[in-house]
C-alpha positions as a LaTeX table, in Angstrom:
\begin{tabular}{lrrr}
\hline
Residue & $x$ (\AA) & $y$ (\AA) & $z$ (\AA) \\
\hline
Met1 & 0.00 & 0.00 & 0.00 \\
Ser2 & 2.89 & 2.34 & 0.80 \\
Ser3 & 4.27 & 2.02 & $-2.74$ \\
Tyr4 & 0.91 & 3.08 & $-4.22$ \\
Tyr5 & 0.76 & 6.00 & $-1.80$ \\
Gly6 & 4.25 & 7.07 & $-2.88$ \\
Leu7 & 3.31 & 6.82 & $-6.55$ \\
Ile8 & 0.17 & 8.90 & $-5.99$ \\
Leu9 & 2.20 & 11.56 & $-4.15$ \\
Val10 & 4.77 & 11.76 & $-6.94$ \\
Leu11 & 2.05 & 11.98 & $-9.61$ \\
Leu12 & 0.20 & 14.73 & $-7.74$ \\
Thr13 & 3.44 & 16.66 & $-7.26$ \\
Phe14 & 4.34 & 16.28 & $-10.95$ \\
Val15 & 0.89 & 17.28 & $-12.21$ \\
Ser16 & 0.59 & 20.32 & $-9.91$ \\
Gly17 & 4.11 & 21.44 & $-10.87$ \\
Ile18 & 3.40 & 21.08 & $-14.59$ \\
Ile19 & 0.14 & 23.04 & $-14.28$ \\
Trp20 & 1.95 & 25.83 & $-12.42$ \\
Leu21 & 4.82 & 25.89 & $-14.94$ \\
Ile22 & 2.63 & 25.89 & $-18.06$ \\
Asp23 & 0.44 & 28.62 & $-16.63$ \\
Ala24 & 3.48 & 30.73 & $-15.71$ \\
Phe25 & 4.66 & 30.74 & $-19.36$ \\
Thr26 & 1.25 & 31.08 & $-21.03$ \\
Ala27 & $-1.88$ & 32.52 & $-19.39$ \\
Gly28 & 0.14 & 33.81 & $-16.45$ \\
Lys29 & 2.17 & 36.06 & $-18.73$ \\
Lys30 & $-1.02$ & 37.39 & $-20.29$ \\
Arg31 & $-2.48$ & 38.18 & $-16.87$ \\
Lys32 & 0.66 & 40.07 & $-15.88$ \\
Ala33 & 0.57 & 42.01 & $-19.16$ \\
Ala34 & $-3.10$ & 42.87 & $-18.59$ \\
Val35 & $-2.33$ & 44.21 & $-15.10$ \\
Ala36 & 0.58 & 46.26 & $-16.49$ \\
Lys37 & $-1.66$ & 47.69 & $-19.23$ \\
Leu38 & $-4.29$ & 48.54 & $-16.62$ \\
Tyr39 & $-1.74$ & 50.60 & $-14.70$ \\
Glu40 & $-0.77$ & 52.35 & $-17.94$ \\
Gln41 & $-4.38$ & 53.36 & $-18.50$ \\
Thr42 & $-5.12$ & 54.33 & $-14.91$ \\
Glu43 & $-2.68$ & 55.46 & $-12.25$ \\
Glu44 & $-4.64$ & 53.83 & $-9.44$ \\
Pro45 & $-6.91$ & 51.09 & $-10.84$ \\
Ser46 & $-9.53$ & 49.73 & $-8.50$ \\
Lys47 & $-9.04$ & 46.50 & $-6.62$ \\
Glu48 & $-11.97$ & 44.98 & $-8.49$ \\
Ala49 & $-10.42$ & 45.85 & $-11.87$ \\
Ile50 & $-7.07$ & 44.32 & $-10.89$ \\
Glu51 & $-8.73$ & 41.13 & $-9.67$ \\
Ala52 & $-10.80$ & 40.93 & $-12.86$ \\
Val53 & $-7.74$ & 40.78 & $-15.14$ \\
Ser54 & $-5.42$ & 38.84 & $-12.79$ \\
Gln55 & $-7.85$ & 36.18 & $-11.52$ \\
Glu56 & $-6.26$ & 32.72 & $-11.81$ \\
Pro57 & $-8.31$ & 29.66 & $-12.75$ \\
Ile58 & $-9.13$ & 27.65 & $-9.64$ \\
Tyr59 & $-7.05$ & 24.65 & $-10.80$ \\
Val60 & $-3.99$ & 26.90 & $-11.14$ \\
Asp61 & $-4.59$ & 28.36 & $-7.69$ \\
Tyr62 & $-4.79$ & 24.86 & $-6.20$ \\
Ala63 & $-1.68$ & 23.73 & $-8.08$ \\
Lys64 & 0.37 & 26.70 & $-6.82$ \\
Ser65 & $-0.86$ & 26.12 & $-3.26$ \\
Phe66 & $-0.28$ & 22.37 & $-3.11$ \\
Phe67 & 2.90 & 21.95 & $-5.15$ \\
Pro68 & 5.37 & 23.25 & $-2.50$ \\
Ile69 & 3.72 & 21.14 & 0.22 \\
Leu70 & 3.64 & 18.00 & $-1.92$ \\
Phe71 & 7.24 & 18.55 & $-3.04$ \\
Ile72 & 8.48 & 18.78 & 0.56 \\
Ile73 & 6.55 & 15.64 & 1.54 \\
Val74 & 7.98 & 13.68 & $-1.40$ \\
Val75 & 11.54 & 14.74 & $-0.56$ \\
Leu76 & 11.13 & 13.95 & 3.15 \\
Arg77 & 9.55 & 10.50 & 2.71 \\
Ser78 & 11.76 & 9.51 & $-0.23$ \\
Phe79 & 15.17 & 10.51 & 1.09 \\
Leu80 & 14.95 & 11.20 & 4.83 \\
Tyr81 & 12.20 & 9.65 & 6.97 \\
Glu82 & 8.94 & 7.87 & 6.25 \\
Pro83 & 6.20 & 7.08 & 8.80 \\
Phe84 & 4.72 & 3.59 & 9.08 \\
Gln85 & 2.13 & 1.92 & 11.29 \\
Ile86 & 2.75 & $-1.51$ & 12.78 \\
Pro87 & $-0.20$ & $-3.72$ & 11.74 \\
Ser88 & 0.70 & $-7.07$ & 13.33 \\
Ala89 & 2.23 & $-8.82$ & 16.33 \\
Ser90 & 5.24 & $-10.31$ & 14.52 \\
Met91 & 7.75 & $-7.90$ & 16.11 \\
Lys92 & 6.52 & $-8.09$ & 19.71 \\
Pro93 & 7.79 & $-7.18$ & 22.25 \\
Thr94 & 9.92 & $-4.63$ & 20.35 \\
Leu95 & 7.02 & $-3.30$ & 18.28 \\
Thr96 & 3.33 & $-3.93$ & 18.71 \\
Glu97 & 0.03 & $-3.17$ & 17.00 \\
Gly98 & $-0.73$ & 0.52 & 17.25 \\
Asp99 & 2.89 & 1.68 & 17.13 \\
Phe100 & 3.62 & 4.44 & 14.64 \\
Ile101 & 7.28 & 4.42 & 13.67 \\
Leu102 & 9.79 & 6.52 & 11.73 \\
Val103 & 11.93 & 4.75 & 9.16 \\
Asn104 & 15.32 & 6.20 & 8.26 \\
Lys105 & 15.47 & 6.19 & 4.44 \\
Phe106 & 19.12 & 7.21 & 3.99 \\
Asn107 & 20.98 & 4.75 & 6.26 \\
Tyr108 & 20.79 & 2.11 & 3.54 \\
Gly109 & 21.44 & 4.51 & 0.64 \\
Leu110 & 19.43 & 7.18 & $-1.18$ \\
Arg111 & 16.85 & 5.76 & $-3.58$ \\
Leu112 & 14.61 & 7.33 & $-6.19$ \\
Pro113 & 10.91 & 7.54 & $-5.28$ \\
Val114 & 8.61 & 4.92 & $-6.83$ \\
Thr115 & 11.36 & 2.97 & $-8.66$ \\
Ser116 & 13.53 & 2.58 & $-5.51$ \\
Asp117 & 16.70 & 2.62 & $-7.65$ \\
Lys118 & 19.69 & 3.44 & $-5.45$ \\
Val119 & 21.49 & 6.61 & $-6.51$ \\
Val120 & 23.88 & 7.14 & $-3.57$ \\
Asp121 & 25.57 & 4.42 & $-1.48$ \\
Ile122 & 25.65 & 5.39 & 2.19 \\
Gly123 & 25.45 & 2.21 & 4.21 \\
Leu124 & 24.06 & $-1.32$ & 4.47 \\
Pro125 & 22.06 & $-3.19$ & 7.11 \\
Gln126 & 23.88 & $-4.62$ & 10.12 \\
Arg127 & 22.97 & $-7.68$ & 12.16 \\
Gly128 & 20.28 & $-6.72$ & 14.63 \\
Asp129 & 18.83 & $-3.82$ & 12.64 \\
Val130 & 15.04 & $-3.56$ & 12.48 \\
Ala131 & 14.43 & $-3.10$ & 8.77 \\
Val132 & 11.44 & $-2.26$ & 6.58 \\
Phe133 & 11.44 & $-3.88$ & 3.13 \\
Lys134 & 9.22 & $-4.87$ & 0.25 \\
Ala135 & 8.15 & $-8.47$ & 0.78 \\
Pro136 & 9.77 & $-10.68$ & $-1.89$ \\
His137 & 6.52 & $-12.64$ & $-2.31$ \\
Lys138 & 4.33 & $-9.49$ & $-2.20$ \\
Pro139 & 6.39 & $-6.64$ & $-3.73$ \\
His140 & 3.68 & $-4.03$ & $-3.08$ \\
Glu141 & 3.53 & $-4.76$ & 0.66 \\
Asp142 & 5.91 & $-3.43$ & 3.31 \\
Tyr143 & 7.17 & $-5.87$ & 5.95 \\
Ile144 & 9.19 & $-5.14$ & 9.08 \\
Lys145 & 11.55 & $-7.71$ & 10.61 \\
Arg146 & 14.95 & $-7.92$ & 12.28 \\
Val147 & 18.06 & $-8.50$ & 10.15 \\
Ile148 & 19.65 & $-11.77$ & 11.26 \\
Gly149 & 21.86 & $-12.89$ & 8.38 \\
Leu150 & 24.08 & $-10.74$ & 6.17 \\
Pro151 & 25.20 & $-11.63$ & 2.62 \\
Gly152 & 27.23 & $-14.85$ & 2.69 \\
Asp153 & 26.23 & $-15.81$ & 6.24 \\
Thr154 & 24.86 & $-19.22$ & 7.12 \\
Val155 & 21.91 & $-19.05$ & 9.53 \\
Ile156 & 20.75 & $-22.06$ & 11.54 \\
Tyr157 & 17.50 & $-22.14$ & 13.49 \\
Thr158 & 17.18 & $-25.39$ & 15.43 \\
Tyr159 & 14.27 & $-27.48$ & 16.64 \\
Asn160 & 15.00 & $-26.06$ & 20.09 \\
Lys161 & 14.54 & $-22.55$ & 18.66 \\
Glu162 & 18.21 & $-21.70$ & 19.09 \\
Leu163 & 19.78 & $-19.26$ & 16.65 \\
Ile164 & 23.26 & $-19.85$ & 15.24 \\
Ile165 & 25.06 & $-17.62$ & 12.73 \\
Ile166 & 28.16 & $-18.62$ & 10.77 \\
Pro167 & 29.48 & $-15.30$ & 9.40 \\
Tyr168 & 30.65 & $-15.01$ & 5.82 \\
Cys169 & 34.34 & $-15.73$ & 5.31 \\
Arg170 & 36.03 & $-14.05$ & 2.38 \\
Pro171 & 37.64 & $-16.58$ & $-0.01$ \\
Glu172 & 41.11 & $-15.07$ & 0.39 \\
Leu173 & 41.14 & $-15.71$ & 4.14 \\
Lys174 & 42.52 & $-18.84$ & 5.77 \\
Lys175 & 39.98 & $-20.92$ & 7.62 \\
Ser176 & 41.69 & $-20.06$ & 10.90 \\
Asp177 & 41.20 & $-16.34$ & 10.15 \\
Cys178 & 37.47 & $-16.61$ & 9.43 \\
Pro179 & 34.98 & $-15.02$ & 11.84 \\
Gln180 & 33.89 & $-17.31$ & 14.64 \\
Lys181 & 30.53 & $-19.03$ & 14.72 \\
Ile182 & 28.00 & $-16.97$ & 16.68 \\
Met183 & 25.84 & $-18.86$ & 19.16 \\
Val184 & 23.24 & $-16.16$ & 19.68 \\
Ser185 & 22.63 & $-15.92$ & 23.41 \\
Arg186 & 19.32 & $-15.30$ & 25.12 \\
Thr187 & 18.53 & $-14.83$ & 28.78 \\
Pro188 & 15.17 & $-14.59$ & 30.57 \\
Ala189 & 13.86 & $-11.03$ & 30.73 \\
Asp190 & 13.11 & $-9.30$ & 34.02 \\
Glu191 & 9.49 & $-10.29$ & 33.40 \\
Pro192 & 9.95 & $-13.80$ & 31.92 \\
Lys193 & 6.26 & $-14.25$ & 31.01 \\
Tyr194 & 4.60 & $-12.12$ & 28.32 \\
Leu195 & 0.87 & $-12.13$ & 27.61 \\
Asp196 & 0.45 & $-11.64$ & 23.88 \\
Ile197 & $-3.01$ & $-10.09$ & 23.41 \\
Ala198 & $-4.23$ & $-8.77$ & 20.06 \\
Pro199 & $-6.02$ & $-5.38$ & 20.10 \\
Gly200 & $-9.68$ & $-5.87$ & 20.97 \\
Ala201 & $-9.18$ & $-9.52$ & 21.99 \\
Glu202 & $-10.42$ & $-10.79$ & 25.34 \\
Val203 & $-7.85$ & $-13.57$ & 25.74 \\
Gly204 & $-4.20$ & $-13.84$ & 24.80 \\
Thr205 & $-1.32$ & $-16.30$ & 24.55 \\
Glu206 & 1.24 & $-16.58$ & 27.33 \\
Thr207 & 4.74 & $-16.71$ & 25.88 \\
Leu208 & 8.27 & $-16.76$ & 27.26 \\
His209 & 10.07 & $-13.42$ & 27.20 \\
Phe210 & 13.84 & $-13.42$ & 26.55 \\
Val211 & 16.56 & $-10.83$ & 25.94 \\
Glu212 & 18.56 & $-11.80$ & 22.85 \\
Asn213 & 22.03 & $-10.48$ & 22.05 \\
Ile214 & 23.09 & $-10.14$ & 18.41 \\
Ala215 & 26.41 & $-8.46$ & 17.68 \\
Gly216 & 26.36 & $-6.76$ & 21.08 \\
Ala217 & 22.86 & $-5.31$ & 20.60 \\
Glu218 & 20.19 & $-6.54$ & 23.00 \\
His219 & 16.48 & $-6.77$ & 22.20 \\
Gly220 & 13.47 & $-8.70$ & 23.42 \\
Ile221 & 12.10 & $-11.84$ & 21.75 \\
Leu222 & 9.09 & $-14.05$ & 22.46 \\
Ile223 & 9.05 & $-17.85$ & 22.37 \\
Asp224 & 5.83 & $-19.85$ & 22.56 \\
Pro225 & 6.68 & $-23.16$ & 24.30 \\
Asn226 & 3.43 & $-24.68$ & 23.06 \\
Lys227 & 4.39 & $-24.38$ & 19.39 \\
Asp228 & 6.69 & $-27.10$ & 18.05 \\
Glu229 & 9.22 & $-25.83$ & 15.52 \\
Arg230 & 9.50 & $-29.30$ & 13.97 \\
Asn231 & 5.95 & $-29.02$ & 12.64 \\
Lys232 & 7.01 & $-26.07$ & 10.51 \\
Phe233 & 9.83 & $-27.62$ & 8.49 \\
Pro234 & 10.11 & $-31.42$ & 8.80 \\
Pro235 & 12.05 & $-33.66$ & 8.34 \\
Met236 & 15.23 & $-31.59$ & 8.96 \\
Arg237 & 16.75 & $-31.43$ & 12.43 \\
Ser238 & 17.28 & $-27.72$ & 11.92 \\
Arg239 & 16.60 & $-25.00$ & 9.42 \\
Lys240 & 19.92 & $-24.12$ & 7.75 \\
Met241 & 20.04 & $-21.28$ & 5.25 \\
Arg242 & 22.95 & $-19.81$ & 3.29 \\
Val243 & 22.33 & $-16.15$ & 2.52 \\
Pro244 & 23.19 & $-15.26$ & $-1.12$ \\
Gln245 & 25.34 & $-12.24$ & $-1.87$ \\
Gly246 & 23.26 & $-9.08$ & $-2.11$ \\
His247 & 20.54 & $-10.56$ & 0.12 \\
Tyr248 & 19.55 & $-10.57$ & 3.80 \\
Phe249 & 17.83 & $-13.06$ & 6.09 \\
Val250 & 15.21 & $-11.63$ & 8.45 \\
Met251 & 13.08 & $-12.88$ & 11.34 \\
Gly252 & 10.40 & $-11.42$ & 13.58 \\
Asp253 & 11.09 & $-10.97$ & 17.29 \\
Asn254 & 7.86 & $-12.83$ & 18.03 \\
Arg255 & 9.51 & $-16.01$ & 16.81 \\
Asp256 & 6.46 & $-18.29$ & 16.83 \\
Asn257 & 4.07 & $-15.68$ & 15.45 \\
Ser258 & 5.97 & $-14.27$ & 12.50 \\
Phe259 & 5.72 & $-15.06$ & 8.81 \\
Asp260 & 9.33 & $-14.32$ & 7.86 \\
Gly261 & 12.27 & $-15.64$ & 5.85 \\
Arg262 & 12.00 & $-19.08$ & 7.42 \\
Tyr263 & 8.67 & $-19.77$ & 5.75 \\
Trp264 & 8.51 & $-17.84$ & 2.47 \\
Val265 & 8.04 & $-20.21$ & $-0.46$ \\
Glu266 & 9.66 & $-18.32$ & $-3.35$ \\
Thr267 & 12.81 & $-17.28$ & $-1.46$ \\
Asn268 & 14.00 & $-17.15$ & 2.13 \\
Phe269 & 15.85 & $-13.88$ & 1.62 \\
Val270 & 15.32 & $-10.16$ & 1.03 \\
Pro271 & 17.19 & $-8.70$ & $-1.97$ \\
Glu272 & 19.15 & $-5.55$ & $-1.16$ \\
Glu273 & 17.19 & $-3.56$ & $-3.75$ \\
Met274 & 13.94 & $-4.26$ & $-1.86$ \\
Leu275 & 15.10 & $-2.59$ & 1.35 \\
Val276 & 13.12 & 0.50 & 2.34 \\
Gly277 & 14.99 & 1.70 & 5.41 \\
Gln278 & 15.85 & 1.21 & 9.08 \\
Ala279 & 13.17 & 1.59 & 11.73 \\
Val280 & 14.67 & 3.97 & 14.29 \\
Ser281 & 11.95 & 5.27 & 16.61 \\
Ile282 & 8.35 & 5.06 & 17.80 \\
Trp283 & 6.74 & 8.51 & 17.63 \\
Leu284 & 3.19 & 7.55 & 18.63 \\
His285 & 1.24 & 4.61 & 20.02 \\
Leu286 & $-2.54$ & 4.33 & 19.83 \\
Asp287 & $-4.55$ & 1.70 & 21.69 \\
Phe288 & $-7.35$ & $-0.07$ & 19.83 \\
Asp289 & $-9.38$ & $-1.93$ & 22.46 \\
Ile290 & $-12.88$ & $-1.81$ & 20.98 \\
Thr291 & $-14.19$ & $-5.32$ & 20.32 \\
Thr292 & $-17.38$ & $-4.31$ & 18.47 \\
Lys293 & $-17.28$ & $-5.50$ & 14.86 \\
Gly294 & $-16.71$ & $-2.63$ & 12.46 \\
Leu295 & $-15.40$ & $-0.26$ & 15.13 \\
Thr296 & $-12.03$ & $-1.88$ & 15.91 \\
Trp297 & $-10.23$ & 0.85 & 13.94 \\
Ile298 & $-11.25$ & 3.55 & 16.44 \\
Pro299 & $-8.39$ & 4.43 & 18.86 \\
Thr300 & $-9.25$ & 4.34 & 22.56 \\
Gly301 & $-6.13$ & 5.87 & 24.05 \\
Ile302 & $-2.50$ & 6.98 & 23.67 \\
Asp303 & 0.43 & 5.25 & 25.37 \\
Ile304 & 3.26 & 7.79 & 25.59 \\
Gly305 & 5.38 & 5.25 & 27.45 \\
Arg306 & 6.12 & 3.46 & 24.17 \\
Ile307 & 7.51 & 6.56 & 22.47 \\
Gly308 & 11.28 & 6.38 & 21.96 \\
Ser309 & 14.08 & 4.76 & 20.00 \\
Ile310 & 13.87 & 1.19 & 18.67 \\
Lys311 & 16.43 & $-1.35$ & 19.85 \\
\hline
\end{tabular}
């Protein structure tokens, strides 16, 4: 949906700019000449006479009013920051339904609006980043997950829901000089039980709450002990994935309630060109607790305690 919104913004900006430009070099010149002629004929023409010869068509007036605003919005959301709303529970406890986040668009390189072609290289995702991207299986939908595997890495997710990363080793390096295997650690959180309740629901699922450490960055994850990982990808003893060059492997922090790279059919990985940006902060959280059918979209409160940076 975001890609269509971006396309509509660009089209509106282009159309309003073209209308303004064409008018400035055609009818606009004639209106200016008519006002100048009016002053030649009368030293102090009346306000009504000036308005009569200088009146702009309403579509030109709208174009001149909206173009600067639209242009600023396009520049901001294309090259600097873009707002998103979290629609699902896949990134709990880090992000939850009702969070409104800001996504940094330049950390992963400047891209053209609509086409998303990169024009300036600035940086690339790091392990542990929370990234927004176009879903490989649904290119017009934006997904948000945590970057787990970088290009060339081997990622293993076991039946016991343990995460292991074998970092990419450059071919010119000796085996003894390759980066060490990463056994991603997790420890129980201060509140080891987490009740996962969807907005408007009366009951929830009790999950285990852990603090995971990837590349020195800590963040919360949820594990549902009642869901067996073996049912998701038999008959392997573990899920082992080698990340192709130019791609990334992503997972949700709500490990047993996330449709991510482990389960996509077409590909398990996100191509670099489908990255949108890095989620950096929550700027608003709205509660949606109404259970009445058809009214669940109405916010019932604001939780300012969730506002802040994203880990």
